[in-house]
Z-matrix of the N, CA and C atoms (Angstrom, degrees):
N
C 1 1.444
C 2 1.529 1 108.85
N 3 1.324 2 118.54 1 179.10
C 4 1.436 3 119.24 2 -173.13
C 5 1.494 4 117.04 3 -66.93
N 6 1.365 5 115.18 4 176.90
C 7 1.457 6 119.50 5 -179.13
C 8 1.584 7 108.19 6 -83.22
N 9 1.343 8 110.97 7 122.94
C 10 1.446 9 116.43 8 175.63
C 11 1.467 10 116.12 9 -110.60
N 12 1.340 11 118.39 10 21.03
C 13 1.403 12 122.98 11 -178.03
C 14 1.598 13 109.19 12 -65.06
N 15 1.234 14 117.71 13 -25.20
C 16 1.549 15 120.82 14 -175.41
C 17 1.567 16 110.45 15 -75.85
N 18 1.364 17 116.36 16 -2.72
C 19 1.449 18 119.05 17 -178.29
C 20 1.488 19 111.08 18 -123.11
N 21 1.377 20 115.05 19 36.90
C 22 1.479 21 118.44 20 177.46
C 23 1.535 22 108.96 21 -64.64
N 24 1.311 23 114.09 22 150.77
C 25 1.420 24 119.82 23 -177.78
C 26 1.486 25 117.08 24 87.45
N 27 1.294 26 117.90 25 -2.81
C 28 1.462 27 126.91 26 177.20
C 29 1.549 28 105.38 27 -100.74
N 30 1.330 29 115.46 28 167.84
C 31 1.429 30 122.89 29 178.34
C 32 1.512 31 111.26 30 -70.51
N 33 1.318 32 111.46 31 162.09
C 34 1.446 33 121.79 32 178.63
C 35 1.635 34 104.56 33 -64.16
N 36 1.344 35 114.97 34 -35.70
C 37 1.478 36 119.16 35 179.55
C 38 1.477 37 113.02 36 -58.23
N 39 1.327 38 113.29 37 -42.32
C 40 1.580 39 120.26 38 179.33
C 41 1.522 40 105.61 39 -64.52
N 42 1.272 41 119.39 40 -46.13
C 43 1.473 42 119.79 41 -179.46
C 44 1.462 43 114.97 42 -58.35
N 45 1.402 44 111.09 43 -43.08
C 46 1.526 45 117.78 44 175.68
C 47 1.456 46 109.54 45 -63.51
N 48 1.370 47 120.02 46 -38.46
C 49 1.455 48 124.39 47 -175.58
C 50 1.523 49 109.48 48 -66.60
N 51 1.379 50 117.36 49 -36.43
C 52 1.440 51 121.70 50 177.96
C 53 1.498 52 113.39 51 -64.89
N 54 1.341 53 115.88 52 -42.19
C 55 1.472 54 122.05 53 173.81
C 56 1.480 55 114.72 54 -61.03
N 57 1.414 56 113.07 55 -44.35
C 58 1.434 57 119.69 56 179.29
C 59 1.517 58 109.81 57 -63.78
N 60 1.318 59 120.04 58 -45.83
C 61 1.435 60 124.86 59 178.06
C 62 1.447 61 112.30 60 -52.04
N 63 1.370 62 114.89 61 -50.91
C 64 1.435 63 123.60 62 178.72
C 65 1.537 64 113.18 63 -52.44
N 66 1.337 65 112.27 64 -50.92
C 67 1.466 66 118.16 65 179.00
C 68 1.489 67 112.69 66 -62.91
N 69 1.389 68 114.24 67 -42.64
C 70 1.487 69 116.21 68 178.75
C 71 1.497 70 116.01 69 -62.41
N 72 1.331 71 113.80 70 -41.89
C 73 1.481 72 118.09 71 179.34
C 74 1.545 73 110.04 72 -63.14
N 75 1.413 74 113.71 73 -38.24
C 76 1.468 75 117.28 74 -177.78
C 77 1.561 76 110.28 75 -70.36
N 78 1.301 77 120.53 76 -39.92
C 79 1.392 78 127.95 77 -174.77
C 80 1.530 79 111.16 78 -86.40
N 81 1.318 80 120.88 79 -22.68
C 82 1.461 81 120.57 80 -171.84
C 83 1.537 82 105.52 81 -141.40
N 84 1.290 83 117.23 82 63.93
C 85 1.471 84 120.69 83 -174.63
C 86 1.572 85 109.53 84 -64.78
N 87 1.325 86 119.73 85 -16.87
C 88 1.461 87 122.07 86 -176.88
C 89 1.500 88 109.27 87 -74.40
N 90 1.355 89 122.22 88 -18.11
C 91 1.419 90 124.55 89 -170.62
C 92 1.514 91 105.12 90 -81.08
N 93 1.457 92 116.76 91 148.06
C 94 1.379 93 119.72 92 -174.84
C 95 1.552 94 110.33 93 -82.69
N 96 1.370 95 110.77 94 157.32
C 97 1.498 96 116.23 95 177.93
C 98 1.511 97 113.08 96 -54.81
N 99 1.345 98 116.00 97 -42.31
C 100 1.419 99 120.92 98 -177.64
C 101 1.564 100 113.78 99 -65.31
N 102 1.324 101 115.00 100 -43.76
C 103 1.446 102 119.94 101 173.73
C 104 1.556 103 114.56 102 -57.44
N 105 1.311 104 114.20 103 -45.04
C 106 1.442 105 121.19 104 177.98
C 107 1.501 106 112.41 105 -59.38
N 108 1.310 107 113.99 106 -51.83
C 109 1.508 108 121.59 107 -175.70
C 110 1.514 109 105.55 108 -63.82
N 111 1.295 110 121.78 109 -43.48
C 112 1.466 111 122.70 110 -174.80
C 113 1.495 112 107.74 111 -64.68
N 114 1.353 113 118.74 112 -44.89
C 115 1.421 114 119.88 113 179.46
C 116 1.526 115 114.22 114 -63.56
N 117 1.329 116 114.94 115 -38.84
C 118 1.511 117 119.33 116 178.77
C 119 1.522 118 110.07 117 -68.53
N 120 1.278 119 118.66 118 -38.14
C 121 1.506 120 122.76 119 177.99
C 122 1.540 121 110.07 120 -61.62
N 123 1.362 122 116.60 121 -41.93
C 124 1.465 123 118.00 122 178.05
C 125 1.531 124 111.54 123 -76.82
N 126 1.244 125 116.26 124 -44.76
C 127 1.537 126 121.51 125 -172.28
C 128 1.469 127 108.04 126 -59.71
N 129 1.408 128 118.27 127 -41.63
C 130 1.459 129 120.39 128 -170.18
C 131 1.598 130 109.64 129 -106.26
N 132 1.331 131 119.35 130 13.44
C 133 1.428 132 123.36 131 175.08
C 134 1.511 133 111.61 132 49.66
N 135 1.333 134 117.34 133 54.01
C 136 1.456 135 116.96 134 -176.03
C 137 1.547 136 116.36 135 -86.78
N 138 1.247 137 118.36 136 150.50
C 139 1.414 138 123.95 137 -177.57
C 140 1.502 139 111.09 138 -73.45
N 141 1.339 140 122.05 139 162.77
C 142 1.446 141 122.24 140 175.83
C 143 1.478 142 114.44 141 -55.27
N 144 1.321 143 116.71 142 -36.59
C 145 1.503 144 120.85 143 178.31
C 146 1.556 145 111.23 144 -67.17
N 147 1.289 146 118.28 145 -37.22
C 148 1.451 147 122.94 146 177.26
C 149 1.518 148 111.82 147 -71.33
N 150 1.369 149 115.05 148 -36.22
C 151 1.430 150 116.36 149 175.39
C 152 1.446 151 114.44 150 -66.18
N 153 1.321 152 117.44 151 -37.16
C 154 1.445 153 124.46 152 174.13
C 155 1.452 154 111.45 153 -59.40
N 156 1.379 155 114.56 154 -49.11
C 157 1.477 156 122.96 155 177.64
C 158 1.569 157 113.41 156 -52.80
N 159 1.262 158 109.79 157 -48.31
C 160 1.523 159 115.61 158 177.56
C 161 1.556 160 115.10 159 -62.44
N 162 1.407 161 113.53 160 -44.31
C 163 1.405 162 120.31 161 178.88
C 164 1.570 163 110.02 162 -57.86
N 165 1.322 164 112.28 163 -44.94
C 166 1.468 165 117.88 164 -173.30
C 167 1.546 166 111.74 165 -74.88
N 168 1.312 167 119.54 166 -31.75
C 169 1.421 168 123.30 167 -171.47
C 170 1.547 169 111.46 168 -114.07
N 171 1.314 170 120.25 169 15.41
C 172 1.402 171 122.47 170 -175.63
C 173 1.483 172 116.16 171 -51.96
N 174 1.341 173 119.10 172 -57.63
C 175 1.482 174 122.89 173 -176.57
C 176 1.535 175 111.26 174 -60.29
N 177 1.327 176 116.15 175 -41.43
C 178 1.518 177 119.41 176 -175.62
C 179 1.477 178 105.12 177 -64.95
N 180 1.302 179 119.62 178 -51.61
C 181 1.464 180 124.16 179 -175.02
C 182 1.527 181 110.57 180 -60.08
N 183 1.381 182 117.84 181 -41.37
C 184 1.496 183 114.81 182 177.08
C 185 1.438 184 114.37 183 -67.00
N 186 1.383 185 116.86 184 -42.99
C 187 1.427 186 118.32 185 177.07
C 188 1.558 187 115.76 186 -58.91
N 189 1.353 188 113.16 187 -44.99
C 190 1.458 189 116.38 188 178.83
C 191 1.474 190 111.72 189 -69.06
N 192 1.303 191 124.37 190 -45.01
C 193 1.407 192 120.68 191 179.12
C 194 1.522 193 118.09 192 -72.68
N 195 1.303 194 116.78 193 -32.11
C 196 1.446 195 118.72 194 171.54
C 197 1.552 196 114.25 195 -68.58
N 198 1.266 197 117.06 196 -36.65
C 199 1.439 198 120.16 197 177.12
C 200 1.416 199 113.58 198 -70.57
N 201 1.391 200 118.88 199 -29.11
C 202 1.400 201 125.08 200 -178.04
C 203 1.509 202 110.26 201 -71.17
N 204 1.298 203 117.19 202 -18.87
C 205 1.548 204 123.97 203 -176.37
C 206 1.500 205 107.44 204 -94.01
N 207 1.327 206 121.28 205 -20.54
C 208 1.474 207 118.26 206 -176.41
C 209 1.473 208 114.39 207 -71.38
């Protein structure tokens, strides 16, 4: 999966969520950002702090993790 070194100090669930988000964006580009984030937050039981981190850094994380896999 993608490089998660940029999110040190966060839970394993957040790291898994970032990888899942990257895969979901790649495979389902028609899905909205809000839908993907909401599903990730629920699927990986993220804390409010982690949800805020994802929302703030969504585009950067997706670009970094998707490009790391190419």
